[in-house]
N, C-alpha and C positions, 0 to 999 in steps of 0.2 A: 644143576640146578641152579637158580637164580635168586639171589637173597637180598632185601635190602634191610639197611640197619633199623628202621621201623616193625621187623619183623616180617613184612610181605614176601611172598615167596612165588615163584613162578618154576614149576617142574615141566620140563618139556624133555625128559628124556624119554618118554613113550610115543614120541613122533619125531624126534632128531636121534637117530640111530642108524647102526647098518643095514637095518630091516625096512627102514621108513624113508624120511629125508635124510640125506647123506651129507657129509661134509662137502662135496664137490659140487652138490647143488647148490647150498648156499655162497659157497667161492665164486660161482658162475654171475652172482648178484652184485660183485664189489662196485662195478661202476652203477648199477642202478641205485645202490644205497647212496653214493655220491650224489646222486641226483635228487633222492629224497632230502638230503640236508640242503641241498641248493634252495628246493622249495620252501623247505622250514625257516632257513635263514631270510627269503625275501619275505616270508609270512610273518614273522616275530618281527623283523624290522620295518616292514612297511604297512602291517593290517591287511593286506591282500593278498590272495591268493593267484597265482599267474593263471589267467585263462579264465576265472570265475566273473559271471555274471549275474546282476538279478533277473527274475522273469521277465523284466521290462528290457533287457539287456543293456543295462546300464551297470558299469563298474561296482560293486559292494563291498565292502569290508568284511574280513572274516576275522572275529574276534575272541576266540572261543580261549585261547591260549590266555587271554588276560585275567580270566575269569577267578582262578584259585587267590588271587591277589587283591587285600583292601588297601585302598589308596583314594587320597583325595582327588585325584584326577584320572581314576580309573571305572570300571564299569560299577563294580562294587566296592563303595565308599563308607566312611565312619557314618556320615550322616544317613544312608540308607540303612545301616545296622541298627542305627538309633530309633528310626521311624519302625523297624521290624519289632524291635523290643517294646516299644509303646504299643504297638498291635497285640504283641505276647499280653502284654499286662493289661491292658484294656479289656479285651477276649477272655481274661480268666475271671473277672470281676463282674461282666456285664452280658456274655453270653452263653447261652445252654449248650446249642449246636451250631455246628457250621455245615453248610454243603458246599464243595467245593464243584464248580460247574466249569469242564474242560473236556478238551479231547486231544489225542496225539502227544506232543511233548509236553503241552498244557495241563496234562494229567498223570502221564507214565511214569515221571520222575517223582513228581509230588506222592503218587501212591507207594512208590519205593521208599521214602522217607517217612511217612506215616508207617507203614507195615513193620520198617525196623524198628522205629520208636515207640509204637502204640502196641502192634501185634492185633490178632484176628479180633480179641474180645473186649477192646480199648471202650465201644459205647455200651457195654453191658455194666461196667464200673460205676461205681457212685462218684458224685462230684470229688468227695475227698479223697476218693482211690485215683482219680485222676488228676490229683493237686491243683484242683481248680480249674484246668483246663477243659474246653468245650467237648464232645461229642463232636465227630466228624464222619460225615458220609460224601459218596463221590457220585456225581451225575453228570450227564453231558458227553461223555465219552461212548454213547450210541444212542439210538433212537429206538427207544422201547418203552411202550406205553404202560406195560405190565410193572416194569422195575420202577417207573418212574409215579407208577400210582400209589405202590408198595410206600416208596419214601414219602410221598403226601400223608399217606394213613398215618404212617409213623412219626411224623411231625406233629400230626392232628392229635393223636394218643398224648405226645409227650405234652404239649400244649395243654390239653384236657386235665393231665394229671399233676403239673406245676402250678397252672391258674396264669393269671395276668401278667405275672413278671416273667413268663417264659419268652426267650427272644432267639432268633434265628440270624445267622450272619451267613447270607449267599455271597460265594467267591466266584466271581466270574470272571474266566481268563480266556482271551481272543485277542490276538493281534490286531485284527482287522475290524473285529467287532461284528463281522458277517458270515461268520463259521456256522453253518445251519445247524452242526447238532447242538453244540453247547447253548446257542442264542434260541433256538425253540426250545430247549429243557430249561433255559434260566426263564424264558418267557412264562412258560407253564405252572413253573414253581412260583413266581412272584403273583403270580392272579391267583393260583391257590391259598395262599399265605393271605392275602388281601382278602379272598371271599371268606376264609374261617376266621378275619379279624386277628390274625398273629402277627403279633410285633416281630419286624425285621430291620435288617439295614444292610446295605449292598457293598462289597468292597470289589473293585474292578480293576483286574491287571490288563494292562494294553499297552499298545505303542503311544507313548506320550511326548514324542520327540519334534511332533509339528503342530503347534497348536493353531497355525492358522489354517490348517487342513487336516484337522483332527479325525481320526477314525470313528465309526459309527458308536463303539463302546466308548471312546473318549467323550463324544459330544454328549452320550448319556448321561457320563460321569459327571461331566460338568455343570449339565442342565440340574442335574439331581442332587448336587453338593455329594456325593458318594468318595469316600477315601480310593485313592488310585496308586497303583504301584506300576512298576515300567517293565514291558517288556523289551530289551535293549536293542538297538541298532547293531546289527553284524553280529548277531547269535542266534543260530537256527533252533527251531524248538526242540530238536534233539539233542541238544547242549543247553537246554535252558534249565535245567535242574539245578545248574551251579549260579542263577540270577534270582532275581524277587521270584519269578515265577514258581520256583520251588520253595524259596525260602518263606512266602507268606504262610504256606501250608507248616512249613518248618518252627515257624514263630508260633502259631497257633496249637501247637501239639508237645512244643519244649525242648525240641530237637536243637541238638548243638552245633548252629551254624559254623561258627568260627572254628570247631574241630573238624567239621567236615570240608571246609575251605583250607585247613593244615594239611589235611591228607592229600586233597588234590594239589597243593604247592607242594609236598613233600614227592609225588609220583611226577610233578611236571617237571622238578629237578634232575630225576632219575631218566626220563625220557629226552632230556638233552646230552645223554650221555652218547659218544660216538661209537663206542663199542659195542656191537649188538646185543654180546653177553653179559651186558651190564644195563641194558636199557631194555624192560618189558616189553613196553609198548612196540618198539622197532623188532624186537626178536617174535613176539606174539606175530604182527602183520606179515612178516617174512616167511613164517614158517607155514602160515596157512595160503599164502599166496602160493608159495611154491607146492603147497598139497593139493591146491586147487587145479593149478596150472598143468602140473609137473604129472600128478598122480589122480586127478580126477574126485578129489573129492570137496564137492560143490554143495555141498550141505554142512551145515554146523550146527549141531546139538549144543544148546546152552543149558548146563544143566547144576545149579548151584543145590547144594545139600542144605535144608531146611526151609519151613514154610514162610519164616520171616521173609526169605530170598526168594519167593515164587516170582513176586512182581519183578524184581530184578530181570528176570527172562523176557517178559514182556517189554520191557523198557530197553534192552538189547535187540530184540527183534526189531524195533524200529528204527534205531541206530545204526544196525548192520544194513538193513532193507532201504533206508532213505539213501545212504550214505554210499553204496558200493552198488547196488544194483540198477545200472543205466548202460548206455552205449559209452564206449571207449573211443579215447584219439582214433584210434584204427577203425571205427566205426563198427566193430565188433561189441555185442553184448558182455557184459560181464558182470558177475554177481555170485553171490555165495547164499544159499536159501537157509534161512535161521529158522529153526525149530527149537521151541521153548519146552523146557522141562524142568522137573525138581524133583531131588532125591528125597526120600528113598520111593516114593509114588510111583514115578515113571521106571522104577526097576522093575515095576509088575505090569508097567503097559508097553513101554517103548523099547526096552532092553534086548528084547528078542530080535527086533530089528537091527539095533546098533551091533550084535554080537555076533549075527549070521546073515544079516541083509546083503544089500550090494555095499562094496567097497568105495561108496561116495561120500563117506562122512568124515567129520573130524569133531571129538567131542571134546568141549571146553568144561569142565568141573570147575566148580569154587566149593574150597573147603574150611571152615571156621574149627580152629583147634578147639579154644574151649567157649562154650556157651553158658550164658548164665545160669540157666537151670538146669543141672544135669540129674533130674529125678534117677532114683535107683529102684531097678525091679526088686521087688520083695522077694527073699529067699525061699521062705518056706509056705508061699501063695501056691497051690495045685502042683506041690512037689511029689506026688504021686505019680507024675507023667513025667518020664524019663526026659523025653524032648523040651519038656519046659524047665528042667533042671539047670539047663546050661545059662537060661537068661539069669536067674536068680543072682544078686548082688551084682549085676550088670547096670552102668548108668545108660540111660537112653539116648545119650548124645554121643557116648560110646559107641551104642549100636550104630547111629548113627553114621560116624565116619569110619567104623569099619566098613559097613556096606558100600560107602563110596571107593575104599581102599580095594574091597573085591571086585567091584565093578571095572575100576582101573585096570587090576591085574588080570581080569577076564580078557578084557578087550585086548590088552597088550599081546597076551599069551596067542593071538591070530595076527599080530601088528596091523591092529585097527588103531588110527591115529587119536591120539589124545594129551590133553595137558591139563593141569591143575595149577589154578591159583589157590594160596592157602593164608590166611590172616591169622593172626594169634586170637584174636576175639572180634566179634561184631560189636562196633560202635562206630560213631559218625566220621572219626579219623580213615578206619580203616574202610568204611564204605566211601569215603570221598577217593580214596586210592583206585579202589576196583572200578570204579564210574570213570574216572577221569583217567587212567591207562585205557580204557577201549574207546573214548574220544579219540586220543592221541594213536592208538592202533587203526581205527578206520581211516584216520588222516594218512598216516603214512602208508597202508595200503592203498588207497586212493592214487598215490604217486605211482609206485608198482603198475597199478592195473590200467592208469591214462585216463583216470575218470575223475569228475568233479563231486567232491564230496559234499559239496555245500549247496546245490542245487536238488530240484526235485520234480524234473519237469513230467515224467509220469502221472504224478498225482494231479496235474493240471488237466489232464487228457479228460478225466471224468469229471472234474468239477465242471469243464465248459458243457458238459452235455447235462449236468442235474438239474442246472439253474434254467434251462427250458421246459424241461419235463414237470418241474414243478410250478411253472406259470401255467403249463397246459391242465393240470391238475384244478389249480383255483381258477383258471378261465373256466371250466367245466363245472364248477359248483356255483359260479356266479351265473351262467347261463340260463 
C-alpha cells in the first residue's frame, strides 16, 4: 500500500504479487525508470518534451506540469483567479442559466467538476438552494438535434416562467473556433435565443496568444465585445481541466479552484519521488505497462464507485486514448483500450466479463471512504422478508464500499489484475490529486512505451476527411 500524508492511498497488492506482476518484472525496468527521469528532468527544466512537435511539425512546449501552481509568471496567475472570482460573483447576481458549449477536453473535465460540485439534480433546485449560482447545461459535446431541441425548449420554458429578467450565458470553448461540434451547436443556440427574444451574453474560452492572427473564436469575441478567457499555449485539451477551460465552469458553480490546485500540487510533489513505491503515478504507470506488455492486459477498466464520479471515467477515457494509443518509436502500435465503468451499476453489467472473460484486462477502482450523505436503510421496513433484514440500519454508502471491496476480492481470487485508489472524502483537493496523478501516469507510461503523449495524429485523419464531405453536402443544397 502506498499512502500519502493527505490520506490518498494506492493499493497495488492485487496486481503486484507472486501470482501477478512479480518483483523480478519490476527490477528489469531499472534502466527504463532512469530514462523516465531523464525525460522528466528535461521537461521540467526546459518546458519541452524530447521529440514532441506540433501537428505543423514545429517544436511545441509541454507545460502541464506547471498547472498546479499559482504565480505571477505562471499559466495560472493571481490575476486569472481574480477575473474568475469576478465572473463568479457577476453570474450569481445576473445569470439564470449557463450553457457550456464544448467537446473533448473542453467538455470532459468541466463535466467532472460540475458533477462533483453540483450532482445530478442541481438544475432542479431553487436559486436559494443553489446559493445564487446559475443552472448549468452542457452542449456541443455531440451533434444531436434531438438533444439540442430539448435544451432550447427548456431555455424557452424557463424564460416564459421568469419573464423579461431571465438571462442566459453561453460559454463557448474552442481553441481554434472552427471545431465543428461546438461551433454548430453554438450558432444554433444563439439564433434560437435571438428568435425567442431571450436575453443572453457570450463568454469565449479560446486561444488568446496571438491577436495579430486571432483564432476564429477570438475574432468573434473581439468583434462582439465578449468576455474572453484563455486556453493556454502548451497545454493539451486532455490536461486543460487545470486551466481556465475548467475553471470557468468551476467559478460559475462555486467549485473550490484553489483547493483543486492544492491537491494537484500535493500530487505533483509525490510524483517527483524517485522511489517508485513512494510515487503513485510512476508505480501505476510501470505496473500497467508491464501488465500490458508482459501479461497481455491491453484493456483498462476505469471504475470509480459513486455516481458523482461517473464522468471521471469519461475524462480518463480521453486522457488514456489520446495520450497512449499511437505508433511507438519502434514503429509498432501501442495502447490500452479504456473502458468507462461506474460502481455499483456496472457490477450488474460488465463484471461477468471482468470476472470470467479473457485475461486481457486491468481494473482501476476509485474509492471514497466517507461520503457526505450516508443515508441509512430503515430497519423496520419490509422486515418480514428475511433477505431485506440484512440491509436494515446499514448506510447506503457503506453498501457502496462493501460492494467495491467484494468486487476486487472476487477478481483477485482468480488473479485478475486490479488496483484501488482511495481518498478520505470527495472534495476539490482529493479530486485534484486523483486527476493530476493520472496526468503524470500517462506521461510516465509514454516514456516506457516510446510514444509521444502530447500529440494526436490519429484524430487528424478523420478531420481531413470531414471538411470535404461537409462541403459536398452544402454544394448539393445550393445546386
